[in-house]
N, CA, C and O of each residue as an XYZ file, in Angstrom:
852
protein
N     -26.903     36.592     47.599
C     -27.536     36.482     46.051
C     -28.253     35.000     46.161
O     -29.466     34.790     46.154
N     -27.079     33.920     46.274
C     -27.324     32.495     46.186
C     -28.257     32.186     47.499
O     -29.188     31.381     47.512
N     -27.785     33.046     48.679
C     -28.738     32.152     49.374
C     -30.516     32.749     49.591
O     -31.505     32.275     50.149
N     -30.299     33.711     49.003
C     -31.664     34.620     48.711
C     -32.465     33.076     47.597
O     -33.488     32.484     47.941
N     -31.791     32.805     46.523
C     -32.140     32.099     45.112
C     -32.494     30.356     45.873
O     -33.543     29.726     45.742
N     -31.505     30.013     46.489
C     -31.593     28.708     47.696
C     -33.447     29.122     48.142
O     -34.436     28.642     47.590
N     -33.426     30.048     49.185
C     -34.824     29.853     49.640
C     -35.730     30.147     48.809
O     -36.595     29.344     49.156
N     -36.105     30.639     48.075
C     -36.816     30.992     46.773
C     -37.184     29.758     46.335
O     -38.359     29.411     46.462
N     -36.156     28.840     45.706
C     -36.371     27.512     45.476
C     -36.852     26.360     46.268
O     -37.455     25.376     45.840
N     -36.485     26.631     47.535
C     -37.222     25.902     48.628
C     -38.698     25.978     48.741
O     -39.502     25.050     48.838
N     -38.910     27.288     48.709
C     -40.364     27.772     49.416
C     -41.239     27.048     48.055
O     -42.240     26.352     48.223
N     -40.708     27.330     46.847
C     -41.471     27.005     45.381
C     -41.759     25.808     45.595
O     -42.928     25.577     45.904
N     -40.768     24.633     45.501
C     -40.577     22.936     45.289
C     -41.569     22.788     47.149
O     -42.431     21.910     47.190
N     -41.429     23.334     47.990
C     -42.355     23.131     48.771
C     -44.218     23.127     48.643
O     -45.012     22.225     48.909
N     -44.420     24.327     48.201
C     -45.618     24.910     47.884
C     -46.213     23.552     46.878
O     -47.136     22.787     47.161
N     -45.303     23.556     45.569
C     -45.645     22.821     44.823
C     -45.696     21.440     45.332
O     -46.867     21.073     45.229
N     -44.958     20.494     45.841
C     -44.832     19.585     46.369
C     -46.598     19.164     47.286
O     -47.331     18.197     47.077
N     -46.785     20.328     48.281
C     -47.759     20.138     48.842
C     -49.179     20.217     48.115
O     -50.221     19.757     48.581
N     -49.037     20.896     46.862
C     -50.476     20.770     46.483
C     -50.614     19.593     45.345
O     -51.700     19.370     44.811
N     -49.082     18.648     44.923
C     -49.446     17.739     44.376
C     -49.803     16.389     45.725
O     -50.446     15.378     45.444
N     -49.426     16.572     46.672
C     -49.817     15.725     47.653
C     -50.885     16.012     47.753
O     -51.501     14.981     47.483
N     -51.633     16.843     47.996
C     -53.238     16.860     48.544
C     -54.133     16.551     47.534
O     -55.248     17.036     47.722
N     -53.965     15.698     46.210
C     -55.052     15.183     45.809
C     -55.647     14.208     46.429
O     -54.735     13.532     46.905
N     -56.710     13.715     46.715
C     -57.578     13.204     47.734
C     -58.557     12.563     46.586
O     -58.966     12.878     45.469
N     -58.697     11.435     47.551
C     -60.227     10.379     47.033
C     -61.106     10.319     48.369
O     -60.955     10.393     49.589
N     -62.497     10.074     47.056
C     -63.355      9.736     48.293
C     -63.927      8.670     47.824
O     -63.283      8.423     46.804
N     -64.924      7.709     47.964
C     -65.621      6.603     47.443
C     -67.266      7.107     47.940
O     -67.698      7.680     48.940
N     -67.834      6.617     46.805
C     -69.275      6.501     46.482
C     -69.714      5.232     46.617
O     -68.888      4.358     46.355
N     -71.454      4.693     47.164
C     -71.698      3.626     46.832
C     -73.191      3.693     46.672
O     -73.843      4.161     47.605
N     -73.929      3.186     45.359
C     -74.771      3.951     44.613
C     -75.279      2.213     44.503
O     -74.755      1.222     43.993
N     -76.533      2.445     45.246
C     -77.698      1.552     44.847
C     -78.919      1.780     44.381
O     -79.585      2.772     44.677
N     -79.444      0.457     43.278
C     -80.842      1.337     42.828
C     -81.895      0.271     42.217
O     -82.427     -0.709     42.740
N     -82.010      0.869     40.810
C     -82.854     -0.101     40.134
C     -82.179      0.070     38.624
O     -81.695      1.163     38.331
N     -82.161     -0.691     37.960
C     -82.273     -1.065     36.519
C     -83.582     -1.451     35.689
O     -84.351     -2.333     36.070
N     -83.747     -0.782     34.632
C     -85.098     -1.258     33.690
C     -84.442     -1.478     32.475
O     -83.682     -0.626     32.016
N     -84.692     -2.695     31.827
C     -83.924     -2.989     30.662
C     -84.984     -3.919     29.888
O     -85.355     -5.043     30.226
N     -85.409     -3.109     28.677
C     -86.300     -3.145     27.614
C     -85.839     -4.160     26.522
O     -84.608     -4.125     26.498
N     -86.141     -4.716     25.950
C     -85.707     -5.292     24.883
C     -86.679     -5.605     23.779
O     -87.706     -6.243     24.013
N     -86.404     -5.214     22.707
C     -87.087     -5.187     21.532
C     -86.824     -5.838     20.359
O     -85.687     -5.697     19.909
N     -87.709     -6.611     19.671
C     -87.399     -7.167     18.098
C     -88.352     -6.819     16.973
O     -89.532     -7.139     16.830
N     -87.343     -5.893     16.008
C     -87.839     -5.256     14.946
C     -89.069     -3.736     15.642
O     -90.190     -3.369     15.289
N     -88.294     -3.343     16.513
C     -89.075     -2.294     17.314
C     -90.443     -2.319     17.877
O     -91.228     -1.371     17.841
N     -90.803     -4.216     18.729
C     -91.688     -4.374     19.354
C     -90.656     -4.792     20.379
O     -89.473     -5.129     20.329
N     -92.063     -4.555     21.850
C     -91.215     -4.553     22.562
C     -91.810     -6.522     23.068
O     -92.967     -6.939     23.021
N     -90.808     -7.159     23.411
C     -90.803     -8.436     23.903
C     -90.159     -8.911     25.156
O     -90.001    -10.128     25.254
N     -89.739     -8.105     26.183
C     -89.490     -7.793     27.176
C     -89.261     -6.910     28.132
O     -88.719     -5.933     27.617
N     -89.413     -6.762     29.328
C     -89.787     -5.573     30.305
C     -89.077     -5.978     31.657
O     -89.869     -6.237     32.564
N     -87.966     -6.065     31.912
C     -87.461     -6.716     33.365
C     -86.731     -5.673     34.079
O     -86.022     -4.820     33.544
N     -87.037     -5.853     35.769
C     -86.405     -4.694     36.353
C     -85.235     -5.485     37.336
O     -85.611     -6.514     37.898
N     -83.914     -5.050     37.537
C     -82.883     -5.596     38.266
C     -82.393     -4.910     38.975
O     -82.562     -3.719     38.713
N     -81.789     -5.143     39.864
C     -81.333     -4.415     41.089
C     -79.753     -3.652     40.324
O     -78.959     -4.389     39.740
N     -79.569     -2.563     40.414
C     -78.295     -1.968     40.015
C     -77.496     -1.689     41.284
O     -78.161     -1.365     42.269
N     -76.197     -1.763     41.409
C     -75.239     -0.924     42.031
C     -73.922     -0.551     41.649
O     -73.375     -1.233     40.782
N     -73.291      0.460     42.171
C     -72.062      0.632     41.555
C     -71.724      1.826     42.282
O     -72.353      2.853     42.535
N     -69.869      1.177     42.714
C     -69.021      2.150     43.516
C     -68.473      3.016     42.388
O     -68.277      2.641     41.232
N     -68.201      4.526     43.015
C     -67.697      5.368     42.428
C     -66.400      5.789     42.921
O     -66.380      5.683     44.147
N     -65.324      6.220     42.453
C     -64.265      6.190     43.352
C     -64.263      8.198     43.146
O     -64.041      8.179     41.935
N     -64.322      9.217     43.371
C     -63.949     10.649     43.428
C     -62.670     11.117     43.646
O     -62.311     11.327     44.805
N     -61.847     11.334     42.621
C     -60.887     12.307     42.671
C     -60.464     13.334     42.618
O     -60.049     13.710     41.522
N     -60.388     14.185     43.706
C     -60.251     15.537     44.109
C     -58.705     15.889     43.568
O     -57.781     15.102     43.775
N     -58.488     17.372     42.730
C     -57.763     17.927     42.771
C     -57.535     19.103     44.005
O     -58.495     19.689     44.506
N     -56.070     19.362     44.424
C     -55.981     20.658     45.378
C     -55.856     21.695     44.721
O     -55.032     21.899     43.830
N     -56.688     22.432     45.132
C     -56.518     24.121     44.624
C     -58.260     24.033     44.098
O     -58.859     23.298     44.884
N     -59.105     24.532     43.100
C     -60.135     24.103     42.463
C     -60.129     23.821     41.160
O     -60.811     24.444     40.346
N     -59.434     22.953     40.897
C     -59.436     22.152     39.652
C     -58.471     22.769     38.519
O     -57.373     23.242     38.814
N     -59.006     22.725     37.083
C     -58.750     23.212     35.996
C     -59.290     24.758     35.478
O     -58.803     25.449     34.583
N     -60.235     24.996     36.184
C     -61.038     26.288     35.559
C     -61.975     26.611     36.641
O     -62.393     25.734     37.397
N     -62.321     27.863     36.738
C     -63.501     28.245     37.633
C     -64.954     27.501     37.299
O     -65.789     27.891     38.116
N     -65.395     26.749     36.549
C     -66.599     26.168     36.368
C     -66.564     24.776     36.722
O     -67.566     24.066     36.792
N     -65.052     24.300     37.006
C     -64.890     23.181     37.448
C     -65.128     22.725     39.179
O     -64.618     23.584     39.898
N     -65.590     21.916     39.744
C     -65.545     21.580     41.117
C     -64.365     21.184     41.609
O     -64.258     20.862     42.792
N     -63.433     21.162     40.834
C     -62.076     20.305     41.614
C     -62.012     18.803     41.615
O     -60.987     18.277     42.048
N     -63.152     17.945     41.107
C     -63.335     17.012     40.635
C     -62.202     16.236     39.121
O     -62.724     16.196     38.007
N     -61.079     15.828     39.260
C     -60.384     15.874     37.977
C     -60.614     14.434     37.392
O     -60.527     14.250     36.178
N     -60.954     13.252     38.403
C     -61.497     12.331     37.808
C     -62.483     11.304     38.431
O     -62.663     11.419     39.643
N     -63.225     10.200     37.698
C     -63.867      9.694     38.595
C     -63.484      7.995     37.790
O     -63.188      7.726     36.626
N     -63.647      7.163     38.941
C     -63.026      5.611     38.379
C     -64.323      4.377     39.192
O     -64.550      4.059     40.360
N     -64.852      4.025     38.008
C     -65.988      2.861     38.246
C     -65.455      1.789     39.209
O     -65.083      0.785     38.601
N     -65.301      1.715     40.683
C     -64.585      0.259     40.636
C     -65.261     -0.914     40.816
O     -64.745     -2.030     40.775
N     -66.635     -0.623     41.052
C     -67.188     -2.007     40.533
C     -68.854     -1.536     40.195
O     -69.517     -0.551     40.520
N     -69.166     -2.853     39.323
C     -70.976     -2.392     38.945
C     -71.534     -3.537     38.614
O     -70.773     -4.437     38.258
N     -72.826     -3.764     38.641
C     -73.914     -4.706     38.801
C     -73.794     -4.990     36.863
O     -73.622     -6.099     36.357
N     -73.913     -3.931     36.233
C     -73.794     -3.673     34.988
C     -73.395     -2.506     34.267
O     -73.766     -1.342     34.111
N     -72.225     -3.508     33.779
C     -71.151     -2.641     32.780
C     -70.901     -1.617     32.182
O     -70.260     -0.586     32.387
N     -71.976     -2.388     30.785
C     -72.546     -2.305     29.575
C     -71.509     -1.486     28.823
O     -71.738     -0.361     28.380
N     -70.403     -2.104     28.717
C     -69.612     -1.569     27.881
C     -69.015      0.001     28.055
O     -68.456      0.748     27.252
N     -69.409      0.165     29.542
C     -69.044      1.635     29.607
C     -66.908      1.880     30.199
O     -66.120      0.950     30.029
N     -66.596      2.828     30.632
C     -65.397      3.314     30.852
C     -65.291      2.885     32.775
O     -66.142      2.925     33.664
N     -63.657      2.456     32.764
C     -63.640      2.339     33.764
C     -62.918      3.620     34.457
O     -63.154      3.816     35.649
N     -62.199      4.347     33.882
C     -61.398      5.723     34.169
C     -62.824      6.842     33.559
O     -63.661      6.386     32.780
N     -62.875      8.005     33.962
C     -62.980      8.993     33.463
C     -62.575     10.109     33.583
O     -62.879     10.413     34.737
N     -61.888     11.239     32.961
C     -60.977     11.941     33.057
C     -61.752     13.297     32.649
O     -62.664     13.354     31.824
N     -61.151     14.515     33.474
C     -61.725     15.986     33.092
C     -60.928     16.895     31.810
O     -61.285     17.911     31.214
N     -59.595     15.963     31.680
C     -58.801     16.290     30.648
C     -58.823     15.942     29.606
O     -60.000     15.635     29.415
N     -58.233     15.751     28.659
C     -58.164     14.672     27.199
C     -57.008     13.791     27.890
O     -56.255     14.048     28.830
N     -57.173     12.471     26.939
C     -56.346     11.246     27.274
C     -55.556     11.273     25.959
O     -56.058     11.521     24.863
N     -54.363     11.014     26.170
C     -53.612     10.957     24.615
C     -52.802      9.769     24.622
O     -51.752      9.815     23.981
N     -53.114      8.675     25.256
C     -51.957      7.446     25.140
C     -53.182      6.728     24.415
O     -54.384      6.986     24.478
N     -52.402      5.614     23.613
C     -52.772      5.235     22.677
C     -53.830      5.851     21.588
O     -53.432      6.802     20.915
N     -54.990      5.418     21.408
C     -56.159      6.620     20.683
C     -56.510      7.545     21.205
O     -57.411      7.580     22.043
N     -55.726      8.670     20.721
C     -56.186      9.977     21.511
C     -57.894     10.100     21.492
O     -58.651      9.941     20.534
N     -58.197     10.425     22.846
C     -59.497     10.085     23.002
C     -59.769     11.590     23.792
O     -58.955     12.107     24.558
N     -61.047     12.142     23.440
C     -61.656     13.798     24.282
C     -61.842     13.377     25.716
O     -61.742     12.178     25.976
N     -62.154     14.413     26.858
C     -62.210     14.562     28.251
C     -63.602     13.396     28.119
O     -64.008     13.287     26.962
N     -64.257     12.642     29.044
C     -65.093     12.221     29.301
C     -65.926     12.205     30.218
O     -66.996     11.601     30.287
N     -65.179     13.219     31.299
C     -66.101     13.846     32.493
C     -65.944     15.534     32.688
O     -65.025     16.319     32.449
N     -66.989     15.648     33.113
C     -67.807     17.020     33.312
C     -67.800     16.857     34.509
O     -67.869     15.750     35.043
N     -67.683     18.334     35.320
C     -67.930     18.401     36.769
C     -68.455     19.696     36.923
O     -67.554     20.446     37.299
N     -69.638     20.336     36.778
C     -69.814     21.455     36.942
C     -70.050     22.119     38.504
O     -70.433     21.462     39.471
N     -69.810     23.204     38.511
C     -69.695     23.470     39.491
C     -71.333     24.533     40.417
O     -71.790     24.577     41.559
N     -71.677     25.200     39.059
C     -72.833     25.952     39.780
C     -73.799     24.768     39.951
O     -74.357     24.628     41.039
N     -74.024     23.938     38.984
C     -75.516     22.747     39.438
C     -74.852     21.622     40.476
O     -75.478     20.869     41.222
N     -73.436     21.721     40.316
C     -73.105     20.574     41.244
C     -73.395     19.208     40.272
O     -74.142     18.491     40.937
N     -73.231     18.843     39.532
C     -73.195     17.763     38.731
C     -72.176     17.207     38.058
O     -71.641     17.848     37.153
N     -71.668     15.695     38.451
C     -70.857     14.886     37.478
C     -71.234     14.452     36.388
O     -72.169     13.651     36.419
N     -70.724     14.774     35.235
C     -71.387     13.765     34.040
C     -70.256     12.647     33.492
O     -69.141     12.924     33.049
N     -70.699     11.637     33.604
C     -69.800     10.680     32.949
C     -70.311     10.680     31.443
O     -71.514     10.821     31.222
N     -69.253     10.496     30.241
C     -69.494     10.681     29.178
C     -69.064      9.255     28.475
O     -67.906      8.873     28.642
N     -69.907      8.519     27.751
C     -69.534      7.426     26.839
C     -69.461      7.299     25.274
O     -70.528      7.283     24.659
N     -68.729      7.243     24.851
C     -69.089      7.197     23.116
C     -69.240      5.883     22.996
O     -68.925      4.992     23.786
N     -69.938      5.802     21.550
C     -70.112      4.833     20.789
C     -69.773      3.897     20.984
O     -68.645      4.294     21.276
N     -69.688      2.657     21.135
C     -68.653      1.066     21.204
C     -69.329      0.110     19.956
O     -70.559      0.066     19.962
N     -68.735     -0.533     19.061
C     -69.168     -1.167     18.432
C     -67.921     -2.761     18.760
O     -66.695     -2.693     18.664
N     -68.639     -3.897     19.096
C     -68.097     -4.604     19.335
C     -67.665     -5.454     17.930
O     -67.780     -5.067     16.767
N     -67.062     -6.904     18.497
C     -66.623     -7.454     17.214
C     -67.679     -8.528     16.986
O     -67.659     -9.128     15.911
N     -68.641     -8.839     17.942
C     -69.794     -9.613     17.473
C     -70.571     -8.613     16.738
O     -70.947     -9.070     15.658
N     -70.857     -7.681     16.900
C     -71.812     -6.896     16.078
C     -72.221     -5.933     16.861
O     -72.428     -4.878     16.263
N     -72.535     -5.917     18.727
C     -73.355     -5.150     19.263
C     -73.016     -3.715     19.211
O     -71.896     -3.419     19.628
N     -73.631     -2.951     18.858
C     -73.090     -1.356     19.067
C     -73.815     -0.792     20.258
O     -74.998     -1.094     20.420
N     -73.305     -0.133     20.959
C     -73.155      0.349     22.239
C     -73.354      1.975     21.936
O     -72.334      2.611     21.672
N     -74.716      2.714     21.965
C     -74.552      4.119     21.332
C     -74.156      4.916     22.827
O     -74.214      4.550     24.001
N     -73.790      6.006     22.252
C     -73.471      7.205     23.133
C     -74.340      7.476     24.044
O     -75.564      7.437     23.919
N     -73.627      7.801     25.129
C     -74.968      8.167     26.172
C     -73.936      8.878     27.139
O     -72.723      8.830     26.933
N     -74.543      9.580     28.273
C     -74.280     10.103     29.131
C     -74.786      9.915     30.818
O     -75.970     10.185     31.017
N     -74.006      9.494     31.964
C     -75.412      9.254     32.769
C     -74.761     10.392     33.626
O     -73.707     10.905     33.249
N     -75.379     10.783     34.769
C     -75.270     11.751     35.626
C     -75.048     11.701     37.231
O     -75.494     10.800     37.942
N     -74.472     12.543     37.583
C     -74.583     12.212     39.755
C     -74.663     13.476     39.910
O     -73.915     14.328     39.430
N     -76.135     13.711     41.001
C     -76.106     15.151     41.415
C     -75.476     14.956     43.235
O     -75.842     14.240     44.168
N     -74.484     15.905     43.089
C     -74.094     16.363     44.594
C     -75.135     16.769     45.552
O     -75.193     16.507     46.753
N     -75.743     17.279     45.009
C     -76.864     17.927     45.540
C     -78.259     17.172     46.218
O     -78.927     17.710     47.101
N     -78.551     15.888     45.659
C     -79.502     14.966     46.138
C     -78.767     13.336     46.290
O     -79.019     12.292     46.892
N     -78.117     13.659     45.705
C     -77.118     12.224     45.698
C     -77.832     11.503     44.592
O     -77.563     10.305     44.675
N     -78.481     11.712     43.784
C     -79.056     10.782     42.796
C     -78.271     10.516     41.381
O     -78.008     11.433     40.603
N     -77.895      9.006     41.125
C     -77.237      8.948     40.211
C     -77.962      8.192     39.165
O     -78.562      7.169     39.497
N     -77.969      8.738     37.486
C     -79.027      8.294     36.616
C     -78.172      8.123     35.509
O     -77.093      8.685     35.325
N     -78.855      7.133     34.639
C     -78.093      6.944     33.569
C     -78.845      5.834     32.289
O     -79.737      5.046     32.606
N     -78.433      5.919     31.172
C     -79.428      5.095     30.301
C     -78.376      4.594     28.860
O     -77.812      5.453     28.181
N     -78.288      3.574     28.657
C     -77.531      2.918     27.884
C     -78.096      2.138     26.680
O     -78.590      1.065     27.025
N     -78.166      2.450     25.067
C     -79.032      1.703     24.334
C     -78.052      0.388     23.467
O     -76.923      0.818     23.230
N     -78.120     -0.090     23.304
C     -77.847     -1.200     22.184
C     -78.024     -1.836     21.337
O     -79.077     -2.416     21.603
N     -77.600     -2.234     20.182
C     -78.382     -2.558     18.978
C     -77.793     -3.958     18.211
O     -76.591     -3.915     17.949
N     -78.198     -4.646     17.996
C     -77.721     -6.029     17.199
C     -78.531     -6.266     16.435
O     -79.676     -6.417     16.862
N     -78.238     -6.410     14.825
C     -79.288     -6.878     13.964
C     -80.806     -6.279     13.889
O     -80.837     -5.062     13.708
N     -81.577     -6.678     13.956
C     -83.214     -6.680     14.174
C     -83.384     -6.359     15.833
O     -84.469     -5.903     16.196
N     -82.366     -6.582     16.801
C     -82.883     -6.614     18.185
C     -82.148     -5.115     18.329
O     -81.305     -4.534     17.646
N     -83.049     -4.693     19.839
C     -81.989     -3.878     20.239
C     -82.734     -3.570     21.889
O     -83.799     -3.959     22.370
N     -81.824     -2.854     22.346
C     -82.637     -2.747     23.940
C     -81.938     -1.323     24.763
O     -80.913     -0.657     24.623
N     -83.025     -1.305     25.600
C     -82.897      0.447     26.428
C     -82.443      0.127     27.909
O     -83.137     -0.702     28.498
N     -81.677      0.517     28.395
C     -81.465     -0.104     29.636
C     -81.443      1.503     30.712
O     -80.792      2.445     30.259
N     -82.065      1.658     31.874
C     -82.393      3.104     32.107
C     -81.846      2.461     33.594
O     -81.990      1.257     33.810
N     -81.278      3.259     34.488
C     -80.775      2.956     36.010
C     -80.994      4.495     36.652
O     -80.604      5.599     36.271
N     -81.663      4.131     37.610
C     -81.709      5.087     38.893
C     -81.337      4.765     40.462
O     -82.056      4.060     41.170
N     -80.290      5.291     40.848
C     -79.860      5.185     42.490
C     -79.507      6.266     43.268
O     -79.379      7.469     43.043
N     -79.366      5.483     44.342
C     -79.153      6.432     45.321
C     -77.704      6.657     45.800
O     -77.501      5.633     46.452
N     -76.785      7.260     45.849
C     -75.689      7.372     46.414
C     -75.250      7.701     47.780
O     -75.800      8.687     48.271
N     -74.179      6.947     48.660
C     -73.932      7.074     49.654
C     -72.271      7.574     49.742
O     -71.303      7.283     49.039
N     -72.445      8.600     51.127
C     -71.137      9.239     50.739
C     -70.784     10.640     50.014
O     -69.684     11.087     49.688
N     -72.271     11.263     49.848
C     -72.038     12.554     49.216
C     -71.555     13.695     50.244
O     -70.879     14.679     49.943
N     -72.100     13.318     51.672
C     -71.670     14.309     52.078
C     -69.780     14.825     52.652
O     -69.261     15.892     52.982
N     -69.243     13.265     52.497
C     -67.697     12.858     52.731
C     -67.046     14.049     51.657
O     -66.181     14.852     52.010
N     -67.679     13.986     50.196
C     -67.009     14.470     49.216
C     -67.224     16.104     49.036
O     -66.338     16.829     48.583
N     -68.598     16.608     49.478
C     -68.749     17.929     49.785
C     -67.654     18.324     50.575
O     -66.808     19.138     50.206
N     -67.674     17.564     52.011
C     -66.540     18.503     53.186
C     -65.246     18.589     52.229
O     -64.790     19.706     51.982
N     -64.688     17.526     51.726
C     -63.489     17.063     50.863
C     -63.059     18.860     49.787
O     -62.135     19.672     49.824
N     -64.410     18.713     48.933
C     -64.169     19.684     48.156
C     -64.269     21.015     49.136
O     -63.317     21.774     48.953
N     -65.236     21.477     50.160
C     -65.318     22.742     50.708
C     -63.599     22.868     51.594
O     -63.185     24.003     51.831
N     -62.863     21.823     51.949
C     -61.738     22.048     52.429
C     -60.491     22.264     52.032
O     -59.528     22.768     52.611
N     -60.700     21.598     50.446
C     -59.783     21.997     49.152
C     -59.754     23.237     48.890
O     -58.682     23.681     48.479
N     -60.971     24.216     49.052
C     -60.730     25.431     48.850
C     -60.589     26.441     50.045
O     -60.209     27.605     49.922
N     -60.963     25.808     51.255
C     -59.683     26.510     52.171
C     -58.325     26.458     52.054
O     -57.527     27.384     51.909
N     -58.166     25.436     52.120
C     -56.386     25.089     52.041
C     -55.934     25.955     51.073
O     -55.079     26.722     51.516
N     -56.272     26.151     49.601
C     -56.224     26.695     48.608
C     -55.792     27.932     49.041
O     -54.657     28.373     48.862
N     -57.181     28.796     49.920
C     -56.711     29.987     50.544
C     -56.129     30.365     51.435
O     -56.221     31.539     51.794
N     -55.287     29.398     52.112
C     -54.675     29.038     53.419
C     -53.081     29.235     53.043
O     -52.206     29.236     53.910
N     -52.778     29.428     51.405
C     -51.656     29.823     51.352
C     -51.397     30.807     50.618
O     -50.269     30.669     50.144
N     -51.867     31.694     50.305
C     -51.865     33.257     50.047
C     -50.510     33.685     50.216
O     -49.846     34.336     49.409
N     -49.999     33.066     51.853
C     -48.885     34.225     51.876
C     -48.125     33.615     50.848
O     -47.526     34.440     50.158
N     -47.946     32.332     50.502
C     -46.623     31.538     50.225
C     -46.682     32.330     48.884
O     -45.587     32.819     48.606
N     -47.555     32.560     48.079
C     -47.688     33.179     46.756
C     -47.411     34.670     46.662
O     -47.015     35.096     45.577
N     -47.579     35.528     47.697
C     -47.020     36.818     47.847
C     -45.747     36.505     48.217
O     -44.887     36.736     47.367
N     -45.272     35.885     49.609
C     -43.640     35.622     49.841
C     -42.880     35.324     48.444
O     -41.848     35.951     48.204
N     -43.509     34.120     47.267
C     -42.433     34.225     45.993
C     -42.504     35.306     45.233
O     -41.492     35.543     44.574
N     -43.902     36.444     45.068
C     -43.628     37.187     44.075
C     -42.693     38.181     45.079
O     -41.713     38.595     44.459
N     -42.749     38.639     46.401
C     -41.927     39.704     46.808
C     -40.435     39.231     46.800
O     -39.528     40.058     46.696
N     -40.211     37.981     46.904
C     -38.393     37.256     46.790
C     -38.255     38.173     45.367
O     -37.597     39.178     45.096
N     -39.671     36.910     44.209
C     -38.933     37.479     42.766
C     -38.645     38.727     42.543
O     -37.556     39.035     42.058
N     -39.742     39.799     42.921
C     -39.148     41.519     42.611
C     -37.943     41.723     43.359
O     -37.110     42.292     42.653
N     -37.406     41.405     44.857
C     -36.377     41.658     45.262
C     -34.984     41.214     44.237
O     -34.067     41.854     43.724
N     -35.342     39.942     44.260
C     -33.915     39.556     43.360
C     -33.999     39.918     42.149
O     -33.028     39.553     41.486
N     -34.927     40.605     41.479
C     -34.658     41.288     39.889
C     -34.520     42.774     40.416
O     -33.788     43.390     39.642
N     -34.961     43.562     41.450
C     -34.160     44.746     42.029
C     -32.450     45.005     42.248
O     -31.717     45.961     41.996
N     -32.231     43.705     42.821
C     -30.592     43.501     43.160
C     -30.099     42.989     41.620
O     -29.245     43.622     40.999
N     -30.578     42.078     41.216
C     -29.883     41.871     40.025
C     -29.744     43.379     38.590
O     -28.948     43.424     37.652
N     -30.778     44.340     38.942
C     -30.444     45.774     38.071
C     -29.353     46.300     38.533
O     -28.449     46.711     37.807
N     -29.343     46.333     39.784
C     -28.322     47.355     40.867
C     -26.897     46.572     40.333
O     -25.965     47.040     39.678
N     -27.030     45.672     40.687
C     -25.448     44.881     40.011
C     -25.311     45.249     38.485
O     -24.446     46.083     38.215
N     -25.921     44.823     37.647
C     -25.857     45.423     36.122
C     -25.024     46.817     35.878
O     -24.031     47.075     35.198
N     -25.955     47.685     36.825
C     -25.535     48.943     37.018
C     -24.151     49.295     37.465
O     -23.674     50.325     36.987
N     -23.570     48.730     38.149
C     -22.478     48.749     38.727
C     -21.538     48.349     38.262
O     -20.646     49.197     38.239
N     -21.183     47.086     37.707
C     -20.709     46.307     36.336
C     -20.203     47.426     35.142
O     -19.046     47.723     34.846
N     -21.471     47.936     34.570
C     -21.797     48.838     33.477
C     -20.708     50.046     34.371
O     -19.770     50.264     33.605
N     -20.588     50.589     35.234
C     -20.216     51.464     35.624
C     -18.448     51.270     35.486
O     -17.634     51.956     34.869
N     -18.352     50.630     35.929
C     -16.860     49.666     36.260
C     -15.945     49.834     35.000
O     -14.849     49.276     34.954
């Protein structure tokens, strides 16, 4: 019985460790244009265009993520950006509880294959307010879009960017490989269930024998 329990533990831990070690990352390089419009008392006084670029690190979890609607992407990190605009560096699929509790700021839709990066409103010590907004990356087209609105007294600005991201095929390949890896380990799940059932039945027989004695 002890040997059976030992084998069960080894199989379970090796399966669990493999899943934890399979978390992988891929980097996207996005480049395009950002349009910045500045207003005073709601009157446009400046309209300029600048080069926009951003590098994103896509973190993919083994299996298929936390639910059936999720792509398997559990975090996105902005590695470098030409225009930070008070946005987050990390975006997570789950709620963050360290420091001030924050809600999840990442969504990855499996149906439309869109990654959404969500930012809450930010008020700086200088009095600048950056309104909440969501930027979106399509894994079908590779198009990355977003907008930010900022306010300061009678002034406000609107910034909209549109970029094309390179590296999408590599991300899709990793996501597809992840699903295959999950299916490849169906035998481990069945084996664990079988061993658990065997231990349960053997324990039941031993209890009956002890009661008879």
